[in-house]
C-alpha positions in Angstrom: -0.3 -0.1 -0.2 1.3 3.5 -0.7 1.7 6.3 1.0 -1.4 8.2 -1.2 -3.7 5.3 0.0 -2.3 5.7 3.6 -3.1 9.9 3.2 -6.9 8.7 1.5 -7.8 6.7 5.4 -8.1 10.5 6.8 -9.5 12.2 4.1 -12.5 14.0 4.2 -15.3 14.6 1.7 -14.9 19.0 2.7 -11.3 18.2 1.8 -11.9 16.8 -1.8 -14.4 19.5 -2.7 -12.5 21.2 -5.2 -11.6 17.7 -6.8 -15.2 17.6 -8.2 -15.9 20.5 -8.6 -14.6 20.8 -12.5 -18.0 18.0 -12.7 -20.3 20.1 -11.6 -21.5 17.3 -9.1 -20.5 17.1 -5.0 -20.9 13.8 -3.2 -23.3 14.3 -0.2 -23.1 12.0 2.3 -25.2 9.7 3.9 -25.5 6.8 6.6 -27.6 4.0 8.0 -28.0 3.3 11.1 -27.6 -0.2 13.0 -27.7 -0.9 16.7 -23.6 -1.3 16.2 -22.7 1.9 14.6 -23.3 3.3 11.5 -22.6 2.7 7.4 -21.2 5.8 6.2 -21.9 5.8 2.2 -21.4 8.9 0.0 -23.8 9.4 -3.7 -22.4 11.3 -6.6 -24.0 12.1 -9.6 -27.5 12.3 -12.2 -30.1 10.2 -9.4 -31.3 9.3 -12.6 -28.8 7.4 -14.1 -27.8 4.5 -13.8 -26.8 2.9 -10.2 -22.9 2.2 -9.6 -22.2 0.9 -6.4 -18.3 1.3 -6.0 -16.7 -1.0 -2.8 -12.8 -0.1 -1.9 -10.3 -3.2 -0.8 -8.4 -3.4 2.6 -7.6 -1.1 4.0 -9.2 1.6 2.3 -11.9 3.6 2.2 -14.6 5.4 -0.7 -12.1 8.3 -1.5 -10.0 5.0 -3.1 -12.6 5.4 -6.1 -12.1 9.5 -5.9 -10.3 9.7 -9.2 -12.8 7.2 -11.2 -15.1 9.4 -9.7 -14.5 12.9 -11.9 -14.0 10.5 -15.4 -16.3 11.9 -17.5 -17.9 8.3 -18.7 -18.3 7.5 -15.5 -20.6 10.2 -14.1 -22.3 11.0 -17.1 -24.2 7.1 -16.9 -24.2 5.9 -13.6 -25.1 7.3 -10.5 -22.3 6.7 -8.4 -22.9 5.2 -4.9 -19.2 4.2 -2.4 -19.7 3.5 0.6 -17.2 3.1 3.8 -16.7 -0.8 4.3 -17.3 -1.9 7.9 -14.9 -0.7 10.3 -13.2 1.3 7.9 -13.1 5.7 8.3 -16.2 7.2 8.9 -18.0 3.9 9.5 -18.9 3.9 12.3 -19.4 -0.1 13.1 -16.4 -1.9 14.9 -15.1 -5.9 14.8 -14.1 -8.5 11.9 -16.8 -9.6 9.8 -17.6 -12.2 6.8 -18.0 -11.5 3.3 -21.6 -12.5 4.7 -22.1 -10.5 7.4 -20.7 -7.5 5.3 -22.9 -8.2 3.2 -25.9 -8.0 4.9 -25.2 -5.4 6.5 -25.7 -3.6 2.9 -28.5 -4.6 2.7 -30.5 -1.5 3.2 -28.0 0.4 1.2 -29.3 -2.2 -1.8 -32.8 -1.4 -1.3 -32.6 2.0 -1.2 -30.3 2.1 -4.6 -30.4 -1.0 -6.5 -32.8 -2.0 -8.8 -30.6 -3.1 -10.1 -27.5 -1.7 -9.8 -23.5 -2.7 -11.0 -21.3 -3.0 -8.5 -17.6 -3.1 -9.2 -15.3 -3.3 -6.0 -11.3 -3.4 -5.8 -9.0 -6.0 -4.0 -11.3 -7.7 -1.0 -14.2 -5.5 -2.3 -14.4 -7.6 -5.6 -15.0 -10.9 -3.2 -17.7 -8.7 -1.5 -19.2 -7.3 -4.7 -19.5 -11.1 -5.6 -20.8 -12.0 -2.6 -23.5 -9.0 -3.2 -24.4 -10.6 -6.5 -24.8 -14.0 -4.6 -27.2 -12.7 -1.8 -28.8 -10.0 -4.0 -28.9 -11.7 -7.5 -32.7 -9.7 -8.4 -30.6 -5.8 -7.1 -27.5 -6.7 -9.4 -27.1 -5.7 -13.0 -23.7 -6.4 -13.2 -21.0 -7.6 -11.0 -17.2 -5.7 -11.7 -13.9 -7.4 -9.7 -11.3 -5.3 -10.5 -7.3 -6.9 -9.2 -10.1 -9.1 -7.0 -9.5 -11.8 -4.4 -10.8 -15.2 -5.5 -10.3 -18.9 -4.2 -6.8 -19.7 -4.5 -4.1 -20.9 -2.2 -2.4 -17.9 -2.1 -5.4 -16.0 -0.7 -4.2 -18.3 2.6 -3.4 -16.0 5.7 0.6 -15.4 5.4 2.9 -16.0 8.3 2.5 -12.4 9.1 -1.0 -11.8 9.2 -0.7 -15.2 11.8 2.1 -13.4 14.1 0.2 -10.0 14.2 -3.2 -12.1 15.0 -1.2 -11.3 19.1 -1.2 -9.4 21.0 1.4 -7.5 18.9 -1.8 -6.3 17.2 -1.8 -3.6 19.1 1.0 -1.9 18.3 0.1 -1.6 14.3 -2.6 0.8 13.2 -6.3 0.3 13.6 -7.3 0.2 10.1 -4.6 -2.3 9.8 -5.0 -4.4 12.0 -9.2 -4.8 11.0 -7.1 -5.3 8.0 -5.0 -8.6 9.1 -8.6 -9.7 10.6 -9.7 -9.5 7.4 -7.2 -11.2 5.2 -7.3 -14.3 8.3 -11.1 -15.3 7.1 -10.6 -14.8 3.9 -9.8 -17.9 2.8 -12.6 -19.7 4.1 -15.3 -16.5 3.0 -14.1 -17.0 -0.6 -14.5 -21.4 -0.2 -18.1 -20.4 1.3 -18.4 -17.7 -1.7 -17.4 -19.7 -4.3 -20.0 -23.0 -3.0 -22.3 -20.2 -3.8 -21.2 -19.1 -7.4 -24.0 -20.5 -9.3 -26.1 -18.3 -7.5 -25.2 -15.8 -9.6 -27.9 -14.3 -12.4 -25.7 -11.4 -14.2 -22.8 -10.8 -16.0 -19.8 -10.9 -13.6 -16.1 -9.7 -14.9 -13.3 -10.1 -13.1 -10.2 -8.1 -13.7 -6.7 -8.9 -12.6 -4.6 -6.0 -13.8 -3.8 -3.3 -11.3 -4.5 -0.2 -13.2 -7.6 -0.7 -16.0 -8.9 3.1 -16.6 
């Protein structure tokens, strides 16, 4: 992860006003309230266009998509919904959740915006995008997984993930700790997802290149 992504972890919407000025749109903030906390998202663009749900990787937040969001081919054709996944950035729900559990928390987002929508995710977010396609087949038109995690022996926890599954985890930043917890359970989550791929009723696209835009 580069320094830019580390800085984005602390970026707020008010700091990005100039970035979006040239498009004629500004992101709007929303919170979905649960007993455990709130799930944060922004919407951006013309709400009459096709909804596009964007899901960042691990760690990260919605601003990972900010360069894509100002591309004319994107904001003129899509109404963008970009989330802060649990437990990152301005989402206040804490803890470690499986792909299925994270998908469950997104049900209010799906019900509010997706009738249907396109779902795109990067890295870990690509796996969650596929999980959303499995969980909400009638609310998803297509799934785009960009350099996404899929079932693979190399997705098993690494030695450094296991070392940090100890009191040493409290020596690293909370968002790195959350990411490490996701990596520890990712392999099991992906095998569970693979067993349900038959439920995908729509087009899905898997891109392994890191740069496609």
